[in-house]
Each structure stands twice: as C-alpha cells, then as structure tokens.
DSSP file (Angstrom, degrees, kcal/mol; ACC not computed):
  #  RESIDUE AA STRUCTURE BP1 BP2  ACC     N-H-->O    O-->H-N    N-H-->O    O-->H-N    TCO  KAPPA ALPHA  PHI   PSI    X-CA   Y-CA   Z-CA
    1    1 A X              0   0    0      0, 0.0    30,-0.1     0, 0.0    32,-0.0   0.000 360.0 360.0 360.0 142.3  110.8   86.2   86.4
    2    2 A X        -     0   0    0     53,-0.1    54,-0.0     1,-0.1    31,-0.0   0.605 360.0-128.6 -82.8  -9.5  109.6   83.5   88.8
    3    3 A X  S    S+     0   0    0      1,-0.1     2,-0.8   112,-0.0     3,-0.4   0.499  71.9 121.3  84.0   3.2  106.1   84.7   88.7
    4    4 A X        +     0   0    0     51,-0.2    -1,-0.1     1,-0.2    23,-0.1  -0.315  35.6 114.7 -94.1  51.9  105.4   84.9   92.5
    5    5 A X        +     0   0    0     -2,-0.8    -1,-0.2    21,-0.2     3,-0.1   0.413  43.1 120.0 -99.2   0.7  104.6   88.6   92.4
    6    6 A X  S    S-     0   0    0     -3,-0.4    20,-2.5    19,-0.2     2,-0.3  -0.007  74.4 -82.5 -67.9 170.5  100.9   88.3   93.3
    7    7 A X  E     -A   25   0A   0     18,-0.2    18,-0.3     1,-0.2    -1,-0.1  -0.559  36.8-177.8 -73.2 129.5   99.1   89.9   96.3
    8    8 A X  E     -     0   0A   0     16,-2.9     2,-0.3     1,-0.4    17,-0.2   0.775  65.8 -21.0 -96.0 -34.6   99.5   87.8   99.5
    9    9 A X  E     -A   24   0A   0     15,-1.3    15,-2.9     2,-0.0     2,-0.4  -0.979  50.2-134.4-166.6 161.1   97.4   90.0  101.8
   10   10 A X  E     -A   23   0A   0     -2,-0.3     2,-0.5    13,-0.2    13,-0.2  -0.993  16.8-158.6-124.5 123.5   95.9   93.5  102.2
   11   11 A X  E     -A   22   0A   0     11,-2.9    11,-3.2    -2,-0.4     2,-0.5  -0.895   8.8-156.1-102.3 127.0   96.2   95.2  105.6
   12   12 A X  E     -A   21   0A   0     -2,-0.5     2,-0.5     9,-0.2     9,-0.2  -0.905   7.8-170.3-109.0 127.1   93.6   98.0  106.2
   13   13 A X  E     -A   20   0A   0      7,-2.7     7,-2.8    -2,-0.5     2,-0.4  -0.970   6.6-162.5-121.6 120.8   94.3  100.7  108.7
   14   14 A X  E     +A   19   0A   0     -2,-0.5     2,-0.3     5,-0.2     5,-0.2  -0.791  13.6 170.2-103.4 141.5   91.6  103.2  109.7
   15   15 A X        -     0   0    0      3,-2.4    -2,-0.0    -2,-0.4     0, 0.0  -0.764  53.4 -92.2-127.8-177.2   91.9  106.5  111.4
   16   16 A X  S    S+     0   0    0     -2,-0.3     3,-0.1     1,-0.2    -2,-0.0   0.700 123.5  27.8 -70.6 -17.2   89.2  109.1  111.9
   17   17 A X  S    S+     0   0    0      1,-0.2    50,-0.6    49,-0.0     2,-0.3   0.542 122.5  21.8-121.4 -10.5   90.1  110.9  108.7
   18   18 A X  E     - B   0  66A   0     48,-0.2    -3,-2.4    49,-0.1     2,-0.4  -0.975  53.3-137.3-154.7 165.0   91.6  108.3  106.3
   19   19 A X  E     -AB  14  65A   0     46,-2.2    46,-3.1    -2,-0.3     2,-0.5  -0.999  19.0-160.5-127.0 128.2   92.0  104.7  105.4
   20   20 A X  E     -AB  13  64A   0     -7,-2.8    -7,-2.7    -2,-0.4     2,-0.6  -0.933   3.2-156.6-111.3 131.4   95.4  103.3  104.4
   21   21 A X  E     -AB  12  63A   0     42,-3.1    42,-1.9    -2,-0.5     2,-0.7  -0.931   4.0-163.1-108.0 114.3   95.6  100.0  102.4
   22   22 A X  E     -AB  11  62A   0    -11,-3.2   -11,-2.9    -2,-0.6     2,-0.6  -0.876  11.0-158.8 -98.6 111.7   99.0   98.3  102.8
   23   23 A X  E     -AB  10  61A   0     38,-3.5    38,-2.5    -2,-0.7     2,-0.5  -0.828   1.7-158.0-101.6 120.3   99.3   95.8  100.0
   24   24 A X  E     -AB   9  60A   0    -15,-2.9   -16,-2.9    -2,-0.6   -15,-1.3  -0.833   6.6-167.4-100.5 130.5  101.7   92.9  100.5
   25   25 A X  E     -AB   7  59A   0     34,-3.3    34,-1.8    -2,-0.5   -18,-0.2  -0.895  28.0-127.2-115.0 146.0  103.1   91.0   97.5
   26   26 A X  S    S-     0   0    0    -20,-2.5    29,-0.4    -2,-0.3     2,-0.3   0.857  85.4 -22.2 -58.9 -35.6  105.0   87.7   97.7
   27   27 A X        -     0   0    0    -21,-0.3     2,-0.3    31,-0.2    32,-0.2  -0.949  49.8-130.6-162.2 173.6  107.9   89.2   95.7
   28   28 A X        -     0   0    0     29,-0.3     2,-0.3    -2,-0.3    89,-0.1  -0.833  32.6-153.9-139.2  97.4  108.9   91.9   93.3
   29   29 A X        -     0   0    0     -2,-0.3     2,-0.3    87,-0.1     4,-0.1  -0.576   7.4-145.5 -83.9 130.1  110.9   90.4   90.4
   30   30 A X        -     0   0    0     -2,-0.3     6,-0.2     2,-0.2     7,-0.1  -0.700  26.9-121.4 -79.8 143.7  113.4   92.3   88.4
   31   31 A X  S    S+     0   0    0     -2,-0.3     2,-0.6   -30,-0.1    -1,-0.1   0.777  98.8  70.9 -60.5 -26.8  113.3   91.1   84.7
   32   32 A X  S  > S-     0   0    0      1,-0.1     4,-2.9     2,-0.0     5,-0.2  -0.830  77.1-148.2 -93.2 118.9  117.0   90.0   84.8
   33   33 A X  H  > S+     0   0    0     -2,-0.6     4,-2.1     1,-0.2     5,-0.2   0.844  95.9  50.0 -57.3 -37.5  117.4   86.9   87.0
   34   34 A X  H  > S+     0   0    0      2,-0.2     4,-1.7     1,-0.2    -1,-0.2   0.931 114.4  43.5 -68.1 -44.6  120.9   87.8   88.2
   35   35 A X  H  > S+     0   0    0      1,-0.2     4,-3.1     2,-0.2    -2,-0.2   0.899 111.8  56.1 -64.7 -39.4  119.9   91.3   89.2
   36   36 A X  H  X S+     0   0    0     -4,-2.9     4,-3.0     1,-0.2     5,-0.2   0.909 105.5  50.2 -59.8 -43.8  116.7   89.9   90.8
   37   37 A X  H  X S+     0   0    0     -4,-2.1     4,-2.1     2,-0.2    -1,-0.2   0.925 115.3  42.6 -61.9 -44.9  118.7   87.6   93.1
   38   38 A X  H  X S+     0   0    0     -4,-1.7     4,-2.6     2,-0.2     5,-0.2   0.911 114.4  51.4 -66.0 -42.7  120.9   90.4   94.3
   39   39 A X  H  X S+     0   0    0     -4,-3.1     4,-2.5     2,-0.2    -2,-0.2   0.920 111.0  47.9 -60.4 -46.7  117.9   92.8   94.6
   40   40 A X  H  X S+     0   0    0     -4,-3.0     4,-2.8     2,-0.2     5,-0.3   0.933 112.9  47.7 -60.7 -47.1  116.0   90.2   96.7
   41   41 A X  H  X S+     0   0    0     -4,-2.1     4,-2.3    -5,-0.2     5,-0.4   0.931 113.4  47.4 -63.0 -45.5  118.9   89.5   99.0
   42   42 A X  H  X>S+     0   0    0     -4,-2.6     5,-2.5     1,-0.2     4,-1.9   0.924 115.1  45.8 -61.3 -45.1  119.6   93.2   99.5
   43   43 A X  I  <>S+     0   0    0     -4,-2.5     5,-3.0    -5,-0.2    -2,-0.2   0.925 119.4  39.0 -65.9 -44.5  116.0   94.1  100.2
   44   44 A X  I  <5S+     0   0    0     -4,-2.8     6,-0.6    -5,-0.2     7,-0.3   0.761 127.6  30.4 -81.4 -24.5  115.3   91.2  102.6
   45   45 A X  I  <5S+     0   0    0     -4,-2.3    -3,-0.2    -5,-0.3    -2,-0.2   0.675 133.8  18.0-109.8 -20.3  118.6   91.1  104.5
   46   46 A X  I  <5S+     0   0    0     -4,-1.9     3,-0.4    -5,-0.4    -3,-0.2   0.760 129.3  32.0-115.3 -54.9  119.8   94.7  104.5
   47   47 A X  I   <S+     0   0    0     -5,-2.5    -4,-0.2     1,-0.2    -3,-0.2   0.916 135.5  13.4 -76.1 -43.6  117.0   97.2  103.7
   48   48 A X  S > <S-     0   0    0     -5,-3.0     3,-1.6    -6,-0.3    -1,-0.2  -0.501  76.1-171.6-133.8  64.0  114.0   95.4  105.2
   49   49 A X  T 3  S+     0   0    0     -3,-0.4    -4,-0.2     1,-0.2     3,-0.1  -0.287  71.7  36.7 -59.7 141.3  115.1   92.5  107.4
   50   50 A X  T 3  S+     0   0    0     -6,-0.6    -1,-0.2     1,-0.4     2,-0.1   0.253  81.0 131.1 100.7 -12.0  112.3   90.3  108.6
   51   51 A X  S <  S-     0   0    0     -3,-1.6    -1,-0.4    -7,-0.3     2,-0.2  -0.447  72.5 -90.2 -71.6 150.9  110.3   90.4  105.4
   52   52 A X        -     0   0    0      1,-0.1     6,-2.5    -2,-0.1     3,-0.2  -0.413  41.5-177.8 -62.3 125.2  109.1   87.1  104.1
   53   53 A X    >   +     0   0    0      4,-0.2     3,-0.5    -2,-0.2    -1,-0.1   0.094  45.5 115.1-114.2  23.2  111.7   85.7  101.7
   54   54 A X  T 3  S+     0   0    0      1,-0.2    -1,-0.1   -28,-0.1   -27,-0.1   0.899  93.9  21.0 -57.3 -43.7  109.9   82.5  100.6
   55   55 A X  T 3  S-     0   0    0    -29,-0.4     2,-0.3    -3,-0.2    -1,-0.2   0.196 136.7 -66.9-112.3  14.2  109.6   83.6   97.0
   56   56 A X  S <  S-     0   0    0     -3,-0.5     2,-0.3   -29,-0.1   -29,-0.1  -0.815 100.0 -25.2 137.3 -94.9  112.4   86.2   96.9
   57   57 A X        -     0   0    0     -2,-0.3   -29,-0.3   -31,-0.1    -4,-0.2  -0.863  66.5-112.5-155.6 121.9  111.6   89.2   99.1
   58   58 A X        -     0   0    0     -6,-2.5     2,-0.4    -2,-0.3   -32,-0.2  -0.185  28.7-149.3 -51.5 136.9  108.1   90.4  100.1
   59   59 A X  E     -B   25   0A   0    -34,-1.8   -34,-3.3   -32,-0.2     2,-0.5  -0.928   9.3-164.9-110.9 137.1  107.2   93.8   98.6
   60   60 A X  E     +B   24   0A   0     -2,-0.4     2,-0.3   -36,-0.2   -36,-0.2  -0.987  11.8 171.0-127.0 123.2  104.9   96.2  100.5
   61   61 A X  E     -B   23   0A   0    -38,-2.5   -38,-3.5    -2,-0.5     2,-0.3  -0.916  13.0-155.3-127.4 154.5  103.1   99.1   98.9
   62   62 A X  E     -B   22   0A   0     -2,-0.3    11,-0.4    11,-0.3     2,-0.3  -0.948  12.7-172.8-133.8 151.3  100.4  101.5  100.2
   63   63 A X  E     -B   21   0A   0    -42,-1.9   -42,-3.1    -2,-0.3     2,-0.4  -0.962  15.1-149.3-132.7 154.9   97.7  103.8   99.1
   64   64 A X  E     -BC  20  71A   0      7,-2.0     7,-3.7    -2,-0.3     2,-0.6  -0.979   4.1-154.2-127.4 137.4   95.6  106.1  101.2
   65   65 A X  E     +BC  19  70A   0    -46,-3.1   -46,-2.2    -2,-0.4     2,-0.3  -0.958  32.4 152.5-109.5 120.3   92.0  107.2  100.8
   66   66 A X  E >   -BC  18  69A   0      3,-2.7     3,-1.1    -2,-0.6   -48,-0.2  -0.970  59.6  -7.8-152.5 129.7   91.3  110.6  102.4
   67   67 A X  T 3  S-     0   0    0    -50,-0.6     3,-0.1    -2,-0.3   -49,-0.1   0.852 128.0 -48.6  57.1  40.7   88.9  113.4  101.7
   68   68 A X  T 3  S+     0   0    0      1,-0.2    37,-2.4    36,-0.1     2,-0.4   0.654 118.9 105.3  77.1  14.7   87.5  112.1   98.5
   69   69 A X  E <   -CD  66 104A   0     -3,-1.1    -3,-2.7    35,-0.3     2,-0.6  -0.978  62.4-142.6-132.4 140.1   91.0  111.4   97.1
   70   70 A X  E     -CD  65 103A   0     33,-3.4    33,-1.9    -2,-0.4     2,-0.6  -0.908  24.0-154.2 -97.0 125.0   93.1  108.3   96.5
   71   71 A X  E     -CD  64 102A   0     -7,-3.7    -7,-2.0    -2,-0.6     2,-0.8  -0.895  10.6-165.6-107.5 122.5   96.8  109.1   97.3
   72   72 A X  E     - D   0 101A   0     29,-3.1    29,-1.9    -2,-0.6     2,-1.2  -0.845   9.4-168.0-104.6  92.8   99.5  107.1   95.6
   73   73 A X  E    S-     0   0A   0     -2,-0.8   -11,-0.3   -11,-0.4    27,-0.2  -0.704  77.6 -24.8 -87.9  97.0  102.6  108.0   97.6
   74   74 A X  E    S+     0   0A   0     -2,-1.2    -1,-0.2    25,-0.2    26,-0.2   0.589 129.2  82.5  78.3  10.2  105.5  106.6   95.5
   75   75 A X  E     +     0   0A   0     24,-0.2    46,-3.8    23,-0.1     2,-0.2   0.297  54.4 127.0-125.3   7.3  103.2  104.0   93.9
   76   76 A X  E     -eD 121  99A   0     23,-2.3     2,-1.6    -4,-0.5    23,-1.0  -0.498  58.2-135.7 -76.7 133.9  101.6  106.0   91.1
   77   77 A X  S    S+     0   0    0     44,-2.3    11,-1.8    -2,-0.2     2,-0.3  -0.375  70.2  98.8 -86.6  57.8  101.9  104.5   87.6
   78   78 A X  E     -G   87   0B   0     -2,-1.6     2,-0.5    19,-0.3    21,-0.3  -0.974  61.8-143.1-138.8 152.7  102.8  107.7   85.9
   79   79 A X  E     -G   86   0B   0      7,-2.6     7,-2.2    -2,-0.3     2,-0.4  -0.986  25.8-167.6-114.7 122.2  105.9  109.4   84.7
   80   80 A X  E     +G   85   0B   0     -2,-0.5     2,-0.3     5,-0.2     5,-0.2  -0.927  17.1 154.7-117.9 133.3  105.7  113.2   85.2
   81   81 A X  E >   +G   84   0B   0      3,-2.6     3,-1.9    -2,-0.4    -2,-0.1  -0.960  68.0   0.5-154.0 137.3  108.1  115.8   83.8
   82   82 A X  T 3  S-     0   0    0     -2,-0.3     3,-0.1     1,-0.3    -1,-0.0   0.842 129.8 -54.8  54.1  37.9  107.6  119.5   83.0
   83   83 A X  T 3  S+     0   0    0      1,-0.2     2,-0.4     0, 0.0    -1,-0.3   0.545 116.5 109.8  77.6   6.8  104.0  119.4   84.3
   84   84 A X  E <   -G   81   0B   0     -3,-1.9    -3,-2.6     2,-0.0     2,-0.4  -0.964  48.1-165.1-119.1 131.1  103.0  116.6   81.9
   85   85 A X  E     -G   80   0B   0     -2,-0.4     2,-0.4    -5,-0.2    -5,-0.2  -0.940   3.9-172.4-115.4 136.2  102.2  113.1   83.2
   86   86 A X  E     -G   79   0B   0     -7,-2.2    -7,-2.6    -2,-0.4     2,-0.1  -0.960  31.6-104.3-124.5 146.8  102.0  110.0   81.0
   87   87 A X  E     -G   78   0B   0     -2,-0.4     2,-0.3    -9,-0.2    -9,-0.3  -0.432  33.1-127.2 -67.1 136.3  100.9  106.5   82.0
   88   88 A X        -     0   0    0    -11,-1.8     2,-0.3    -2,-0.1    38,-0.1  -0.634  28.3-166.8 -79.6 143.6  103.6  103.9   82.4
   89   89 A X    >   -     0   0    0     -2,-0.3     3,-1.4     1,-0.1    38,-0.1  -0.880  34.9-111.6-126.5 162.7  103.2  100.7   80.5
   90   90 A X  T 3  S+     0   0    0     -2,-0.3    27,-0.1     1,-0.3    37,-0.1   0.807 114.9  60.0 -59.8 -30.0  104.9   97.4   80.6
   91   91 A X  T 3  S+     0   0    0      2,-0.1    -1,-0.3    -3,-0.0     2,-0.1   0.545  74.6 118.8 -80.8  -6.8  106.4   98.0   77.2
   92   92 A X    <   -     0   0    0     -3,-1.4     2,-1.3     1,-0.1     4,-0.0  -0.366  63.8-136.4 -64.6 137.0  108.3  101.2   78.3
   93   93 A X  S    S+     0   0    0     -2,-0.1     2,-0.3     2,-0.0    -1,-0.1  -0.435  72.9  74.9 -92.8  60.5  112.1  100.8   77.9
   94   94 A X  S    S-     0   0    0     -2,-1.3     2,-0.2     3,-0.0     3,-0.1  -0.963  91.0 -77.9-156.6 169.1  113.1  102.4   81.2
   95   95 A X        -     0   0    0     -2,-0.3    -2,-0.0     1,-0.1     0, 0.0  -0.515  61.0 -97.0 -70.2 141.6  113.2  101.7   84.9
   96   96 A X        -     0   0    0     -2,-0.2     2,-0.5     1,-0.1    -1,-0.1  -0.326  38.0-131.8 -59.7 142.2  109.8  102.1   86.5
   97   97 A X        -     0   0    0     -3,-0.1     2,-1.5   -21,-0.1   -19,-0.3  -0.851   1.9-142.6-101.4 128.7  109.3  105.5   88.1
   98   98 A X        +     0   0    0     -2,-0.5   -23,-0.1   -21,-0.1     2,-0.1  -0.659  37.7 172.0 -88.8  82.5  108.0  105.7   91.7
   99   99 A X  E     -D   76   0A   0     -2,-1.5   -23,-2.3   -23,-1.0     2,-0.4  -0.453  28.4-132.8 -88.9 163.4  105.9  108.8   91.2
  100  100 A X  E     +     0   0A   0    -26,-0.2     2,-0.3   -27,-0.2   -27,-0.2  -0.965  39.9 143.1-116.5 134.0  103.4  110.3   93.7
  101  101 A X  E     -D   72   0A   0    -29,-1.9   -29,-3.1    -2,-0.4     2,-0.3  -0.944  35.0-127.2-158.5 178.1   99.9  111.3   92.6
  102  102 A X  E     -D   71   0A   0     -2,-0.3     2,-0.3   -31,-0.2   -31,-0.2  -0.964  13.5-174.0-136.3 150.8   96.3  111.5   93.4
  103  103 A X  E     -D   70   0A   0    -33,-1.9   -33,-3.4    -2,-0.3     2,-0.1  -0.967  38.4 -93.4-137.4 153.8   93.0  110.4   91.8
  104  104 A X  E     -D   69   0A   0     -2,-0.3     2,-0.4   -35,-0.2   -35,-0.3  -0.406  39.5-133.4 -66.3 144.0   89.4  111.1   92.8
  105  105 A X        +     0   0    0    -37,-2.4     2,-0.3    -2,-0.1    -1,-0.1  -0.790  31.5 162.4 -97.2 141.2   87.8  108.5   94.9
  106  106 A X    >   -     0   0    0     -2,-0.4     3,-1.5   -37,-0.0   -38,-0.0  -0.954  51.2-104.9-146.5 165.2   84.3  107.1   94.3
  107  107 A X  T 3  S+     0   0    0     -2,-0.3    32,-0.1     1,-0.3    33,-0.1   0.737 120.0  46.9 -63.2 -21.9   82.4  104.0   95.5
  108  108 A X  T 3  S+     0   0    0      2,-0.1    -1,-0.3    -3,-0.0     2,-0.1   0.274  81.8 131.2-104.6  11.5   82.9  102.3   92.1
  109  109 A X    <   -     0   0    0     -3,-1.5     2,-0.4     1,-0.0    -4,-0.0  -0.358  41.7-153.7 -69.7 143.0   86.6  103.1   91.6
  110  110 A X        -     0   0    0     13,-0.2     2,-0.5    -2,-0.1    -2,-0.1  -0.918   4.3-146.8-112.3 143.3   89.0  100.3   90.5
  111  111 A X        -     0   0    0     -2,-0.4     2,-0.5    10,-0.0    12,-0.2  -0.955   9.6-150.5-109.6 123.6   92.7  100.3   91.3
  112  112 A X  E     -F  122   0A   0     10,-3.6    10,-1.5    -2,-0.5     2,-0.5  -0.835  10.9-164.2 -94.3 126.6   94.9   98.6   88.7
  113  113 A X  E     -F  121   0A   0     -2,-0.5     2,-0.3     8,-0.2     8,-0.2  -0.953  17.8-130.3-114.3 121.8   98.1   97.1   90.1
  114  114 A X        -     0   0    0      6,-2.9   -25,-0.0    -2,-0.5    -2,-0.0  -0.544  12.5-162.2 -70.5 128.1  100.9   96.2   87.8
  115  115 A X        +     0   0    0     -2,-0.3  -110,-0.2     4,-0.1     2,-0.1  -0.086  63.1  91.9-103.3  33.9  102.1   92.7   88.4
  116  116 A X  S    S-     0   0    0      2,-0.5   -87,-0.1     4,-0.1   -86,-0.0  -0.252 103.3 -48.2-105.6-158.3  105.4   93.2   86.6
  117  117 A X  S    S+     0   0    0     -2,-0.1     2,-0.3   -89,-0.1   -87,-0.1   0.877 127.9  31.0 -47.0 -68.9  108.6   94.4   88.2
  118  118 A X  S    S-     0   0    0    -90,-0.1     2,-1.6     1,-0.1    -2,-0.5  -0.729  82.9-128.8 -90.5 143.4  107.4   97.3   90.3
  119  119 A X        +     0   0    0     -2,-0.3     2,-0.2    -4,-0.1    -4,-0.1  -0.548  42.0 171.8 -89.4  71.7  103.8   97.1   91.7
  120  120 A X        -     0   0    0     -2,-1.6    -6,-2.9   -44,-0.1     2,-0.3  -0.538  13.1-156.0 -84.9 151.8  102.7  100.5   90.4
  121  121 A X  E     +eF  76 113A   0    -46,-3.8   -44,-2.3    -8,-0.2     2,-0.3  -0.879  22.4 149.4-132.7 155.8   99.0  101.5   90.7
  122  122 A X  E     - F   0 112A   0    -10,-1.5   -10,-3.6    -2,-0.3     4,-0.0  -0.959  50.4-115.8-168.2 168.4   96.5  103.8   89.2
  123  123 A X  S    S+     0   0    0     -2,-0.3     2,-0.4   -12,-0.2   -13,-0.2   0.410  99.2  77.9 -90.7  -0.1   92.7  104.1   88.5
  124  124 A X  S    S-     0   0    0    -12,-0.1     2,-1.1   -47,-0.0   -12,-0.1  -0.926  85.4-128.2-109.5 132.7   93.6  104.1   84.8
  125  125 A X        +     0   0    0     -2,-0.4     3,-0.4     1,-0.2    -2,-0.1  -0.693  29.6 175.3 -81.8 100.3   94.5  100.8   83.1
  126  126 A X  S    S+     0   0    0     -2,-1.1    -1,-0.2     1,-0.2   -36,-0.1   0.470  77.1  49.2 -86.4  -1.3   97.8  101.6   81.4
  127  127 A X    >   +     0   0    0    -38,-0.1     3,-1.7     1,-0.1    -1,-0.2  -0.501  64.2 160.8-130.8  64.1   98.3   98.0   80.2
  128  128 A X  T 3  S+     0   0    0     -3,-0.4    -1,-0.1     1,-0.3    -2,-0.1   0.713  71.7  57.5 -64.4 -20.6   94.9   97.2   78.6
  129  129 A X  T 3  S+     0   0    0     -3,-0.1    -1,-0.3     2,-0.1     2,-0.2   0.571  86.9  95.5 -86.5  -8.2   96.3   94.2   76.6
  130  130 A X  S <  S-     0   0    0     -3,-1.7    -3,-0.1     1,-0.1     0, 0.0  -0.573  85.9-102.0 -82.7 146.5   97.6   92.4   79.7
  131  131 A X        -     0   0    0     -2,-0.2     2,-0.4     1,-0.1    -1,-0.1  -0.289  38.2-138.2 -60.3 150.0   95.5   89.7   81.3
  132  132 A X        -     0   0    0     -4,-0.1     2,-0.6     2,-0.0    -1,-0.1  -0.917  14.5-160.3-116.2 140.0   93.7   90.7   84.5
  133  133 A X        -     0   0    0     -2,-0.4     2,-0.3     2,-0.0    -2,-0.0  -0.966  27.1-148.0-112.1 108.9   93.2   88.9   87.8
  134  134 A X        +     0   0    0     -2,-0.6     2,-0.3     2,-0.0    -2,-0.0  -0.587  24.1 166.8 -86.7 137.9   90.3   90.6   89.5
  135  135 A X        -     0   0    0     -2,-0.3     2,-0.4     2,-0.0    -2,-0.0  -0.893  17.9-147.5-137.3 168.8   90.0   91.0   93.2
  136  136 A X        +     0   0    0     -2,-0.3     2,-0.3   -26,-0.0   -26,-0.0  -1.000  16.3 170.9-142.7 138.7   87.8   93.0   95.5
  137  137 A X        -     0   0    0     -2,-0.4     2,-0.1     0, 0.0    -2,-0.0  -0.985  41.1-104.7-140.8 144.8   88.2   94.6   98.9
  138  138 A X        -     0   0    0     -2,-0.3    -2,-0.0     1,-0.1     0, 0.0  -0.438  19.2-155.3 -68.1 137.0   85.8   97.0  100.5
  139  139 A X              0   0    0      1,-0.2    -1,-0.1   -32,-0.1   -74,-0.0   0.400 360.0 360.0 -90.9   1.0   86.9  100.6  100.5
  140  140 A X              0   0    0    -33,-0.1    -1,-0.2  -121,-0.0    -2,-0.1   0.412 360.0 360.0-116.7 360.0   84.9  101.5  103.5
C-alpha cells in the first residue's frame, strides 16, 4: 500500500433534521499493488470520473447523525449474519464488508475510521492494537 489513505477533508451538510458528514480520503489502497492499480483506474475513470487521482483515486464515505442516532450507510465496520454482528478487524482474512448499521449519538462519541483498505467506521475500536491518528470535528 502506498500509504496515502488519510482524510483529505470533511464536508458537513446540514438540514433541519440531520447532519451528514462526507469524509474524503486521498485514496483507498487494495493490499495487492496490481489489483490496487486496476482498482484505482476503474474507480477514477469509469465509476467516479472527476475524483482526485493524485494518490490513486479519492474515496468518499459518509455518515449521518439524525434523531440521536449515527447512521453508517454502507460504512459500518461490522459483519452481520443470522442476526449476529461481529466487529471487523484488520486481521480478518476476507474482503471488507460494507454493512449498514446504527449507533447511539452523544456529545462525547468518537468515530473510529479504519485507515486500511476500506474506510469502515464505528464507535467501537475494532483494531485496538493499531496506532491512532486523532482528529476532531464538531458534531453540531
């Protein structure tokens, strides 16, 4: 991985009932360099033309805060099957799953964003042994 997976900017969109946080990442690296090159080209030139391709292909993920709930639409760091959800970790030997889920919102909540291949998120740290780069943005 080339390591340019960090957050480049956060766009905040307010309505009368919710706040959506659109999180932009410089890239989203696949662990295999050959697959990553093909993946970047396909995403930036076919699926999402116009995205920044300086470091591969810009990745954009969103979360929404509404009615006391944080909604992870396709960005939740959980694998759910048969009514049971388990936290995804970096060490899992499978493709990351883009699950949808919700967590309670509070003023002190932290969102953990995986800076590995897929930028999956949760309020639970499913990779406690990985180094953290802390950032802050107002939720209000």
